[in-house]
Structures are given as structure tokens and as C-alpha cells.
Backbone atoms as SQL, in Angstrom:
CREATE TABLE atoms (id INTEGER PRIMARY KEY, chain TEXT, resi INTEGER, resn TEXT, atom TEXT, x REAL, y REAL, z REAL);
INSERT INTO atoms VALUES
  (1, 'A', 1, 'MET', 'N', 0.648, -1.096, -0.112),
  (2, 'A', 1, 'MET', 'CA', 0.014, -0.127, -0.554),
  (3, 'A', 1, 'MET', 'C', 0.893, 1.142, 0.140),
  (4, 'A', 2, 'ALA', 'N', 0.252, 1.681, -0.711),
  (5, 'A', 2, 'ALA', 'CA', 1.009, 3.453, -0.596),
  (6, 'A', 2, 'ALA', 'C', 1.302, 4.350, -0.234),
  (7, 'A', 3, 'LYS', 'N', 1.906, 4.613, 1.203),
  (8, 'A', 3, 'LYS', 'CA', 1.797, 5.934, 2.214),
  (9, 'A', 3, 'LYS', 'C', 1.088, 7.267, 0.998),
  (10, 'A', 4, 'SER', 'N', 0.238, 7.958, 2.236),
  (11, 'A', 4, 'SER', 'CA', -0.096, 8.832, 2.301),
  (12, 'A', 4, 'SER', 'C', 0.820, 10.159, 2.085),
  (13, 'A', 5, 'ILE', 'N', 1.101, 11.131, 2.155),
  (14, 'A', 5, 'ILE', 'CA', 1.859, 12.434, 2.677),
  (15, 'A', 5, 'ILE', 'C', 1.562, 13.404, 3.400),
  (16, 'A', 6, 'PHE', 'N', 1.843, 14.389, 4.134),
  (17, 'A', 6, 'PHE', 'CA', 1.801, 15.104, 5.293),
  (18, 'A', 6, 'PHE', 'C', 2.023, 16.004, 5.089),
  (19, 'A', 7, 'TYR', 'N', 2.076, 16.939, 4.458),
  (20, 'A', 7, 'TYR', 'CA', 2.623, 18.790, 4.360),
  (21, 'A', 7, 'TYR', 'C', 2.247, 19.868, 5.203),
  (22, 'A', 8, 'HIS', 'N', 2.835, 20.130, 5.442),
  (23, 'A', 8, 'HIS', 'CA', 3.208, 20.913, 6.821),
  (24, 'A', 8, 'HIS', 'C', 4.230, 22.119, 7.096),
  (25, 'A', 9, 'ALA', 'N', 4.257, 23.270, 8.170),
  (26, 'A', 9, 'ALA', 'CA', 4.742, 24.611, 7.342),
  (27, 'A', 9, 'ALA', 'C', 5.372, 24.496, 9.517),
  (28, 'A', 10, 'GLY', 'N', 5.469, 23.276, 10.374),
  (29, 'A', 10, 'GLY', 'CA', 5.346, 23.774, 11.497),
  (30, 'A', 10, 'GLY', 'C', 5.070, 24.465, 12.493),
  (31, 'A', 11, 'CYS', 'N', 3.693, 24.940, 11.843),
  (32, 'A', 11, 'CYS', 'CA', 3.800, 26.428, 12.693),
  (33, 'A', 11, 'CYS', 'C', 2.429, 25.214, 13.878),
  (34, 'A', 12, 'PRO', 'N', 1.633, 25.553, 14.878),
  (35, 'A', 12, 'PRO', 'CA', 0.968, 24.699, 15.898),
  (36, 'A', 12, 'PRO', 'C', -0.183, 24.360, 14.776),
  (37, 'A', 13, 'VAL', 'N', -1.128, 24.759, 14.545),
  (38, 'A', 13, 'VAL', 'CA', -2.041, 24.572, 13.666),
  (39, 'A', 13, 'VAL', 'C', -1.339, 23.385, 13.030),
  (40, 'A', 14, 'CYS', 'N', -0.524, 23.120, 12.486),
  (41, 'A', 14, 'CYS', 'CA', -0.633, 21.488, 11.527),
  (42, 'A', 14, 'CYS', 'C', 1.190, 21.149, 12.640),
  (43, 'A', 15, 'VAL', 'N', 1.361, 21.191, 13.075),
  (44, 'A', 15, 'VAL', 'CA', 1.642, 20.455, 14.550),
  (45, 'A', 15, 'VAL', 'C', 0.439, 19.310, 14.972),
  (46, 'A', 16, 'SER', 'N', -0.284, 19.949, 15.517),
  (47, 'A', 16, 'SER', 'CA', -1.781, 19.409, 15.499),
  (48, 'A', 16, 'SER', 'C', -2.421, 19.201, 15.143),
  (49, 'A', 17, 'ALA', 'N', -2.805, 19.231, 13.450),
  (50, 'A', 17, 'ALA', 'CA', -3.403, 18.109, 12.568),
  (51, 'A', 17, 'ALA', 'C', -2.289, 16.773, 12.336),
  (52, 'A', 18, 'GLU', 'N', -0.723, 17.214, 12.392),
  (53, 'A', 18, 'GLU', 'CA', 0.320, 16.090, 13.092),
  (54, 'A', 18, 'GLU', 'C', -0.528, 14.792, 13.267),
  (55, 'A', 19, 'GLN', 'N', -0.525, 15.014, 14.098),
  (56, 'A', 19, 'GLN', 'CA', -0.464, 14.246, 15.039),
  (57, 'A', 19, 'GLN', 'C', -2.110, 13.739, 15.607),
  (58, 'A', 20, 'ASP', 'N', -2.596, 14.484, 14.940),
  (59, 'A', 20, 'ASP', 'CA', -3.715, 13.711, 14.913),
  (60, 'A', 20, 'ASP', 'C', -3.857, 12.831, 13.621),
  (61, 'A', 21, 'ILE', 'N', -3.607, 12.894, 12.222),
  (62, 'A', 21, 'ILE', 'CA', -3.598, 12.505, 10.883),
  (63, 'A', 21, 'ILE', 'C', -2.208, 11.209, 11.940),
  (64, 'A', 22, 'ILE', 'N', -1.719, 11.426, 12.606),
  (65, 'A', 22, 'ILE', 'CA', -0.725, 9.632, 11.947),
  (66, 'A', 22, 'ILE', 'C', -1.324, 9.248, 13.013),
  (67, 'A', 23, 'GLY', 'N', -2.471, 9.747, 14.591),
  (68, 'A', 23, 'GLY', 'CA', -3.349, 8.888, 15.642),
  (69, 'A', 23, 'GLY', 'C', -3.936, 7.987, 14.417),
  (70, 'A', 24, 'LEU', 'N', -4.699, 8.630, 12.854),
  (71, 'A', 24, 'LEU', 'CA', -5.949, 8.269, 12.616),
  (72, 'A', 24, 'LEU', 'C', -5.460, 7.070, 11.791),
  (73, 'A', 25, 'ILE', 'N', -4.446, 7.485, 11.316),
  (74, 'A', 25, 'ILE', 'CA', -4.133, 6.195, 10.285),
  (75, 'A', 25, 'ILE', 'C', -2.573, 5.626, 10.316),
  (76, 'A', 26, 'GLY', 'N', -1.866, 6.106, 11.142),
  (77, 'A', 26, 'GLY', 'CA', -1.088, 5.558, 11.504),
  (78, 'A', 26, 'GLY', 'C', 0.828, 6.005, 11.299),
  (79, 'A', 27, 'GLU', 'N', 1.471, 5.490, 11.717),
  (80, 'A', 27, 'GLU', 'CA', 2.682, 6.550, 11.570),
  (81, 'A', 27, 'GLU', 'C', 3.394, 5.341, 10.561),
  (82, 'A', 28, 'SER', 'N', 2.904, 4.225, 10.122),
  (83, 'A', 28, 'SER', 'CA', 4.010, 3.908, 8.888),
  (84, 'A', 28, 'SER', 'C', 2.496, 4.084, 8.206),
  (85, 'A', 29, 'ASN', 'N', 1.645, 4.584, 7.900),
  (86, 'A', 29, 'ASN', 'CA', 1.216, 5.020, 7.007),
  (87, 'A', 29, 'ASN', 'C', 1.270, 6.049, 5.972),
  (88, 'A', 30, 'VAL', 'N', 2.139, 7.096, 6.995),
  (89, 'A', 30, 'VAL', 'CA', 2.045, 8.688, 6.036),
  (90, 'A', 30, 'VAL', 'C', 3.711, 8.687, 6.410),
  (91, 'A', 31, 'GLU', 'N', 4.147, 9.952, 5.431),
  (92, 'A', 31, 'GLU', 'CA', 5.255, 11.009, 5.323),
  (93, 'A', 31, 'GLU', 'C', 4.962, 11.887, 6.164),
  (94, 'A', 32, 'VAL', 'N', 5.727, 12.124, 6.951),
  (95, 'A', 32, 'VAL', 'CA', 5.997, 13.868, 6.849),
  (96, 'A', 32, 'VAL', 'C', 6.611, 14.906, 6.476),
  (97, 'A', 33, 'VAL', 'N', 5.589, 15.492, 6.093),
  (98, 'A', 33, 'VAL', 'CA', 7.212, 16.090, 5.283),
  (99, 'A', 33, 'VAL', 'C', 6.598, 17.861, 5.210),
  (100, 'A', 34, 'HIS', 'N', 7.813, 18.470, 6.380),
  (101, 'A', 34, 'HIS', 'CA', 7.616, 19.358, 6.714),
  (102, 'A', 34, 'HIS', 'C', 8.294, 20.806, 5.656),
  (103, 'A', 35, 'LEU', 'N', 7.791, 21.357, 5.019),
  (104, 'A', 35, 'LEU', 'CA', 8.150, 22.537, 3.584),
  (105, 'A', 35, 'LEU', 'C', 9.273, 23.426, 4.259),
  (106, 'A', 36, 'GLY', 'N', 8.985, 23.459, 5.289),
  (107, 'A', 36, 'GLY', 'CA', 10.383, 24.591, 6.542),
  (108, 'A', 36, 'GLY', 'C', 11.275, 24.136, 6.331),
  (109, 'A', 37, 'GLU', 'N', 11.156, 22.729, 6.463),
  (110, 'A', 37, 'GLU', 'CA', 13.264, 22.347, 6.528),
  (111, 'A', 37, 'GLU', 'C', 13.030, 21.511, 4.866),
  (112, 'A', 38, 'ALA', 'N', 12.159, 21.585, 4.581),
  (113, 'A', 38, 'ALA', 'CA', 12.666, 20.492, 3.101),
  (114, 'A', 38, 'ALA', 'C', 12.110, 21.624, 1.836),
  (115, 'A', 39, 'SER', 'N', 12.192, 22.343, 1.788),
  (116, 'A', 39, 'SER', 'CA', 11.691, 23.184, 0.697),
  (117, 'A', 39, 'SER', 'C', 11.697, 23.060, -0.508),
  (118, 'A', 40, 'ASP', 'N', 12.899, 22.096, -0.768),
  (119, 'A', 40, 'ASP', 'CA', 12.807, 21.900, -2.397),
  (120, 'A', 40, 'ASP', 'C', 12.170, 20.221, -2.738),
  (121, 'A', 41, 'ARG', 'N', 10.411, 20.477, -1.308),
  (122, 'A', 41, 'ARG', 'CA', 10.304, 19.686, -2.006),
  (123, 'A', 41, 'ARG', 'C', 8.314, 20.630, -2.124),
  (124, 'A', 42, 'ILE', 'N', 8.708, 22.086, -2.000),
  (125, 'A', 42, 'ILE', 'CA', 7.521, 22.317, -2.649),
  (126, 'A', 42, 'ILE', 'C', 6.959, 22.416, -3.436),
  (127, 'A', 43, 'GLY', 'N', 8.240, 22.164, -4.575),
  (128, 'A', 43, 'GLY', 'CA', 7.421, 22.210, -6.138),
  (129, 'A', 43, 'GLY', 'C', 6.431, 20.905, -5.867),
  (130, 'A', 44, 'GLU', 'N', 6.984, 19.865, -5.703),
  (131, 'A', 44, 'GLU', 'CA', 6.164, 18.602, -5.759),
  (132, 'A', 44, 'GLU', 'C', 4.711, 18.745, -5.202),
  (133, 'A', 45, 'ALA', 'N', 5.353, 19.501, -3.823),
  (134, 'A', 45, 'ALA', 'CA', 2.934, 19.711, -2.818),
  (135, 'A', 45, 'ALA', 'C', 2.479, 20.521, -4.100),
  (136, 'A', 46, 'GLU', 'N', 2.874, 21.591, -4.745),
  (137, 'A', 46, 'GLU', 'CA', 2.408, 22.213, -5.840),
  (138, 'A', 46, 'GLU', 'C', 1.631, 21.793, -6.529),
  (139, 'A', 47, 'GLN', 'N', 2.739, 20.853, -7.558),
  (140, 'A', 47, 'GLN', 'CA', 2.425, 19.445, -8.847),
  (141, 'A', 47, 'GLN', 'C', 1.191, 18.583, -8.453),
  (142, 'A', 48, 'ALA', 'N', 1.251, 17.977, -6.696),
  (143, 'A', 48, 'ALA', 'CA', 0.417, 17.101, -6.420),
  (144, 'A', 48, 'ALA', 'C', -0.868, 18.374, -6.211),
  (145, 'A', 49, 'GLY', 'N', -1.010, 19.607, -5.642),
  (146, 'A', 49, 'GLY', 'CA', -2.513, 20.546, -5.545),
  (147, 'A', 49, 'GLY', 'C', -2.385, 21.372, -4.812),
  (148, 'A', 50, 'VAL', 'N', -1.422, 20.732, -3.896),
  (149, 'A', 50, 'VAL', 'CA', -1.761, 21.025, -2.411),
  (150, 'A', 50, 'VAL', 'C', -0.825, 22.988, -2.722),
  (151, 'A', 51, 'GLN', 'N', -2.227, 23.735, -2.604),
  (152, 'A', 51, 'GLN', 'CA', -2.599, 25.020, -2.343),
  (153, 'A', 51, 'GLN', 'C', -2.432, 26.065, -0.564),
  (154, 'A', 52, 'SER', 'N', -2.437, 25.817, 0.339),
  (155, 'A', 52, 'SER', 'CA', -1.791, 25.730, 1.496),
  (156, 'A', 52, 'SER', 'C', -2.063, 24.168, 2.854),
  (157, 'A', 53, 'VAL', 'N', -0.940, 24.497, 3.930),
  (158, 'A', 53, 'VAL', 'CA', -0.580, 23.941, 4.431),
  (159, 'A', 53, 'VAL', 'C', -1.764, 23.640, 6.151),
  (160, 'A', 54, 'PRO', 'N', -1.505, 22.699, 6.934),
  (161, 'A', 54, 'PRO', 'CA', -1.547, 21.519, 6.837),
  (162, 'A', 54, 'PRO', 'C', -2.217, 20.732, 5.116),
  (163, 'A', 55, 'ALA', 'N', -1.885, 19.871, 5.204),
  (164, 'A', 55, 'ALA', 'CA', -2.440, 19.725, 3.776),
  (165, 'A', 55, 'ALA', 'C', -2.336, 17.306, 3.830),
  (166, 'A', 56, 'LEU', 'N', -3.005, 17.240, 3.444),
  (167, 'A', 56, 'LEU', 'CA', -3.105, 15.166, 3.543),
  (168, 'A', 56, 'LEU', 'C', -3.004, 15.183, 1.570),
  (169, 'A', 57, 'LEU', 'N', -2.423, 14.119, 1.192),
  (170, 'A', 57, 'LEU', 'CA', -2.110, 13.455, -0.781),
  (171, 'A', 57, 'LEU', 'C', -2.494, 12.230, 0.527),
  (172, 'A', 58, 'THR', 'N', -3.383, 11.840, -0.580),
  (173, 'A', 58, 'THR', 'CA', -3.614, 10.525, -0.349),
  (174, 'A', 58, 'THR', 'C', -2.952, 9.682, -1.428),
  (175, 'A', 59, 'PRO', 'N', -2.951, 8.156, -1.287),
  (176, 'A', 59, 'PRO', 'CA', -2.403, 7.570, -2.380),
  (177, 'A', 59, 'PRO', 'C', -3.400, 7.647, -3.443),
  (178, 'A', 60, 'ASN', 'N', -4.176, 7.616, -3.887),
  (179, 'A', 60, 'ASN', 'CA', -4.778, 7.741, -5.042),
  (180, 'A', 60, 'ASN', 'C', -4.585, 9.310, -5.253),
  (181, 'A', 61, 'GLY', 'N', -3.874, 10.011, -4.799),
  (182, 'A', 61, 'GLY', 'CA', -3.629, 11.727, -5.144),
  (183, 'A', 61, 'GLY', 'C', -4.876, 12.700, -5.087),
  (184, 'A', 62, 'ASN', 'N', -5.538, 12.522, -4.195),
  (185, 'A', 62, 'ASN', 'CA', -6.840, 13.530, -3.862),
  (186, 'A', 62, 'ASN', 'C', -5.892, 14.441, -2.714),
  (187, 'A', 63, 'VAL', 'N', -6.254, 15.595, -2.633),
  (188, 'A', 63, 'VAL', 'CA', -5.368, 17.079, -1.850),
  (189, 'A', 63, 'VAL', 'C', -6.059, 16.551, -1.088),
  (190, 'A', 64, 'LEU', 'N', -5.932, 16.458, 0.012),
  (191, 'A', 64, 'LEU', 'CA', -7.685, 17.150, 1.718),
  (192, 'A', 64, 'LEU', 'C', -6.421, 18.096, 2.383),
  (193, 'A', 65, 'HIS', 'N', -6.790, 19.085, 2.345),
  (194, 'A', 65, 'HIS', 'CA', -6.521, 20.521, 2.962),
  (195, 'A', 65, 'HIS', 'C', -7.738, 20.742, 4.489),
  (196, 'A', 66, 'ILE', 'N', -6.538, 20.331, 5.506),
  (197, 'A', 66, 'ILE', 'CA', -6.778, 20.262, 6.433),
  (198, 'A', 66, 'ILE', 'C', -6.466, 21.689, 7.351),
  (199, 'A', 67, 'ASN', 'N', -7.710, 22.452, 7.619),
  (200, 'A', 67, 'ASN', 'CA', -7.289, 23.954, 8.507),
  (201, 'A', 67, 'ASN', 'C', -6.631, 24.335, 8.645),
  (202, 'A', 68, 'PHE', 'N', -6.939, 26.076, 7.657),
  (203, 'A', 68, 'PHE', 'CA', -5.635, 26.579, 6.929),
  (204, 'A', 68, 'PHE', 'C', -4.737, 26.716, 8.266),
  (205, 'A', 69, 'GLY', 'N', -3.402, 27.012, 7.750),
  (206, 'A', 69, 'GLY', 'CA', -2.406, 27.043, 8.391),
  (207, 'A', 69, 'GLY', 'C', -1.812, 28.830, 7.772),
  (208, 'A', 70, 'ALA', 'N', -1.323, 28.159, 6.772),
  (209, 'A', 70, 'ALA', 'CA', -0.357, 29.085, 5.450),
  (210, 'A', 70, 'ALA', 'C', -0.996, 29.059, 3.962),
  (211, 'A', 71, 'SER', 'N', -0.509, 29.783, 3.807),
  (212, 'A', 71, 'SER', 'CA', -0.580, 29.156, 2.160),
  (213, 'A', 71, 'SER', 'C', 0.657, 28.809, 1.303),
  (214, 'A', 72, 'LEU', 'N', 1.176, 28.260, 0.896),
  (215, 'A', 72, 'LEU', 'CA', 2.088, 27.396, -0.053),
  (216, 'A', 72, 'LEU', 'C', 3.370, 29.048, -0.202),
  (217, 'A', 73, 'ALA', 'N', 2.509, 30.207, -0.831),
  (218, 'A', 73, 'ALA', 'CA', 2.961, 31.076, -1.616),
  (219, 'A', 73, 'ALA', 'C', 3.672, 32.552, 0.002),
  (220, 'A', 74, 'ASP', 'N', 2.581, 31.264, 1.476),
  (221, 'A', 74, 'ASP', 'CA', 3.948, 31.745, 2.493),
  (222, 'A', 74, 'ASP', 'C', 5.050, 31.541, 3.205),
  (223, 'A', 75, 'VAL', 'N', 4.610, 29.760, 2.752),
  (224, 'A', 75, 'VAL', 'CA', 5.265, 28.990, 3.251),
  (225, 'A', 75, 'VAL', 'C', 6.876, 29.277, 2.267),
  (226, 'A', 76, 'LYS', 'N', 6.674, 29.928, 0.639),
  (227, 'A', 76, 'LYS', 'CA', 7.880, 30.259, 0.265),
  (228, 'A', 76, 'LYS', 'C', 8.770, 31.019, 0.663),
  (229, 'A', 77, 'GLY', 'N', 7.690, 31.769, 1.446),
  (230, 'A', 77, 'GLY', 'CA', 8.657, 33.071, 1.669),
  (231, 'A', 77, 'GLY', 'C', 8.634, 34.263, 1.151);
């Protein structure tokens, strides 16, 4: 089974959502990507359709935007 990817920027909203996602689907089923620390992956997130973080990219390509923390433009700085 392919993993989901959880993109976030490290803000309190994102960290809280990260813990909830891990609790819901399990740590082994999700790759966590902190875009503030892995800025080279912002383009990948944009290509997938992520417009704001926190967001969960499901294995079948759906992007679930969770609570508004920051837009990707804000994350890019």
C-alpha cells in the first residue's frame, strides 16, 4: 500500500493536525514532510495540488486541505 504524504510548515495548527493524522491512519502509513525544513519539496507539493498547509495527499492523488495554517506562497517566503 502506498503511503499518504502529510505536508506542513511547523506552525501550531500543522503540528496538531500532524498528531491527529498519525493517530488516525498510523505512523507507518504516512510520510510527514515539513516544508520549512524540506523546501526542495515545495514544487512537488504544488504539482500534487497542495495550495495550503497542513494538507494530506492520499495514495490515489487526492489532496485534503486540513484547517488553514499557511498558503504555499507564505511557506515559500
